[in-house]
C-alpha positions as CSV (number, residue, x, y, z in Angstrom):
1,M,-17.8,-19.4,-17.9
2,M,-14.0,-19.8,-16.4
3,R,-11.4,-17.3,-16.1
4,L,-7.6,-17.8,-15.8
5,A,-4.9,-17.0,-14.0
6,S,-1.6,-18.4,-13.0
7,V,1.4,-17.7,-10.9
8,I,5.2,-19.0,-10.6
9,W,6.9,-18.7,-7.6
10,Q,10.4,-18.9,-6.8
11,A,12.4,-19.0,-3.6
12,G,10.6,-18.5,0.1
13,L,8.3,-16.7,1.3
14,K,10.2,-13.6,3.1
15,D,12.6,-13.3,-0.2
16,G,10.7,-15.0,-3.3
17,T,8.7,-13.7,-5.4
18,G,6.2,-14.8,-8.3
19,L,4.7,-13.6,-11.7
20,I,1.5,-13.6,-12.4
21,S,-0.1,-13.3,-15.7
22,T,-3.7,-13.7,-16.7
23,E,-5.6,-15.5,-20.1
24,S,-6.4,-11.6,-20.8
25,G,-2.9,-10.7,-20.6
26,V,-3.8,-7.8,-18.7
27,L,-1.1,-9.0,-16.3
28,K,1.5,-10.4,-17.7
29,E,4.4,-11.5,-15.8
30,T,3.7,-8.9,-13.0
31,P,6.0,-9.3,-9.7
32,C,4.1,-10.5,-6.7
33,S,5.7,-10.6,-2.8
34,V,5.1,-10.1,0.7
35,N,7.8,-7.6,0.4
36,P,6.3,-3.6,-0.9
37,S,9.1,-4.2,-3.6
38,F,11.9,-6.6,-5.4
39,E,15.1,-5.5,-6.4
40,G,13.6,-1.7,-6.5
41,Q,10.5,-2.5,-8.3
42,P,7.2,-2.1,-7.0
43,V,5.1,-5.5,-6.7
44,T,1.3,-6.4,-6.1
45,N,0.0,-9.4,-3.4
46,P,-2.6,-10.8,-3.0
47,E,-4.1,-8.8,-0.9
48,E,-3.9,-5.6,-3.0
49,L,-5.4,-7.6,-6.1
50,I,-8.4,-9.1,-3.7
51,A,-9.1,-5.6,-2.8
52,A,-8.9,-4.3,-6.4
53,A,-11.2,-7.4,-8.2
54,L,-13.9,-6.4,-5.1
55,A,-13.7,-2.7,-6.5
56,S,-13.6,-3.4,-9.7
57,S,-17.0,-6.2,-9.4
58,F,-18.7,-3.9,-6.9
59,S,-18.9,-1.1,-9.1
60,M,-19.7,-3.1,-12.5
61,A,-22.9,-4.3,-10.4
62,L,-23.5,-1.1,-9.5
63,S,-23.6,0.1,-12.6
64,A,-25.6,-2.8,-13.9
65,E,-28.3,-2.3,-11.0
66,L,-28.1,1.7,-12.3
67,D,-28.6,0.6,-15.8
68,K,-32.1,-1.1,-14.6
69,D,-33.7,2.6,-13.4
70,G,-32.6,4.5,-16.1
71,L,-29.7,5.7,-14.2
72,I,-26.7,5.9,-16.2
73,P,-23.3,6.9,-14.1
74,E,-21.1,10.0,-15.7
75,N,-18.5,7.9,-13.1
76,I,-18.2,5.3,-10.2
77,R,-15.3,5.5,-8.2
78,T,-14.5,2.4,-6.0
79,A,-11.6,2.3,-3.3
80,A,-11.1,-0.6,-1.4
81,G,-9.5,-0.8,2.1
82,L,-8.5,-4.0,2.9
83,M,-7.5,-4.7,6.6
84,M,-5.5,-8.1,7.7
85,E,-4.4,-9.4,11.6
86,R,-2.3,-11.8,12.5
87,L,-3.5,-14.8,14.4
88,E,-1.5,-17.7,15.8
89,S,-3.1,-19.8,12.9
90,G,-1.7,-16.9,10.1
91,W,-3.0,-14.1,8.9
92,I,-6.4,-13.5,8.2
93,I,-8.6,-10.9,6.1
94,T,-11.1,-9.1,9.2
95,Q,-12.4,-6.4,7.1
96,I,-12.6,-5.1,3.7
97,H,-14.3,-1.2,3.4
98,L,-15.4,0.5,0.0
99,E,-15.3,4.2,-0.4
100,V,-18.1,4.7,-3.3
101,R,-18.5,8.0,-5.4
102,V,-21.1,7.9,-8.1
103,K,-21.5,10.7,-10.0
104,L,-25.0,11.2,-12.1
105,L,-26.4,13.6,-14.4
106,K,-29.8,13.4,-12.9
107,G,-30.4,11.9,-9.3
108,D,-32.7,9.8,-7.5
109,W,-31.7,9.3,-3.9
110,D,-34.2,6.5,-3.3
111,K,-33.2,4.6,-6.9
112,F,-29.7,5.1,-6.2
113,E,-29.6,4.0,-2.6
114,A,-31.9,0.8,-3.5
115,A,-29.2,0.2,-6.8
116,A,-26.9,0.4,-4.0
117,K,-28.2,-2.4,-1.6
118,A,-28.9,-4.3,-4.7
119,A,-25.5,-4.4,-5.9
120,K,-24.3,-5.6,-2.6
121,A,-26.0,-8.4,-3.0
122,S,-25.2,-9.4,-6.7
123,C,-21.8,-8.4,-6.4
124,T,-19.8,-11.8,-7.2
125,I,-16.5,-11.0,-5.2
126,S,-18.1,-9.9,-2.2
127,R,-20.6,-12.9,-2.4
128,L,-17.4,-14.7,-2.6
129,L,-15.5,-13.2,0.3
130,N,-16.1,-14.5,4.1
131,T,-15.1,-11.6,5.6
132,K,-16.7,-8.2,7.0
133,I,-17.5,-5.7,4.3
134,T,-18.5,-2.3,4.9
135,M,-19.6,0.4,2.3
136,D,-19.6,4.4,2.2
137,V,-21.8,5.5,-0.9
138,K,-22.0,9.2,-2.0
139,L,-24.0,10.2,-4.8
140,E,-23.2,13.3,-6.8
141,S,-25.9,14.9,-8.6
142,W,-25.6,17.7,-11.2
143,G,-29.0,17.2,-13.0
144,S,-30.6,19.9,-9.7
145,F,-27.8,22.3,-10.6
146,G,-28.4,23.1,-14.1
147,K,-25.7,22.7,-16.9
148,I,-22.4,23.3,-14.8
149,A,-19.1,22.9,-16.8
150,R,-17.2,19.9,-15.4
151,K,-13.5,20.1,-14.8
152,S,-10.8,18.2,-13.6
153,G,-11.0,18.5,-9.3
154,S,-13.9,20.5,-9.3
155,I,-16.0,20.3,-5.6
156,P,-18.8,18.1,-6.0
157,L,-22.4,19.2,-5.4
158,G,-25.7,18.4,-3.9
159,G,-23.3,15.0,-2.2
160,R,-25.1,13.1,0.5
161,L,-23.2,9.9,2.2
162,V,-25.1,7.2,3.9
163,T,-23.3,3.5,4.9
164,I,-24.3,0.5,3.9
165,P,-23.6,-2.4,5.6
166,L,-22.4,-5.0,2.6
167,R,-22.2,-8.3,4.6
168,E,-23.6,-9.4,8.2
169,E,-20.5,-10.1,10.7
170,N,-19.0,-13.4,10.8
171,E,-17.0,-15.8,12.6
172,F,-13.9,-13.7,11.5
173,S,-15.1,-10.6,11.4
174,K,-15.1,-10.3,15.2
């Protein structure tokens, strides 16, 4: 399977801009730049796209692992915070931290924890990246509280937080 994306870049790095397009058409001439805006319009950058790719890839991997145990999530919310550092040789991504919140209709902490660990091993984007990736995972289970009306912005019940290291430290994560 091959996925295609392309960029047309114009001008120098600091004052230039690019247009990103993907085969699916989801990104079609989407502006990118090292600056947060270009001509007053918001733009993306490769690092933001990497964070989005990791968040989405991990969420899909976790969903697949939960599926194997018959745990169907009502939702999986993943945020990825990407940290960069400027070295003599240039900028480097030093760490990405995932904040993962999963709401299950019925919760089984042991199965959930095993699924999260399996997802970290099978996530295609995390396997690609050569950087330190950490993760905080919180399970929100509604099943043990009987029938509860679900409202937007409701306070999660029965949550449990655990930190699972996604990748061992390497030469780039020190």
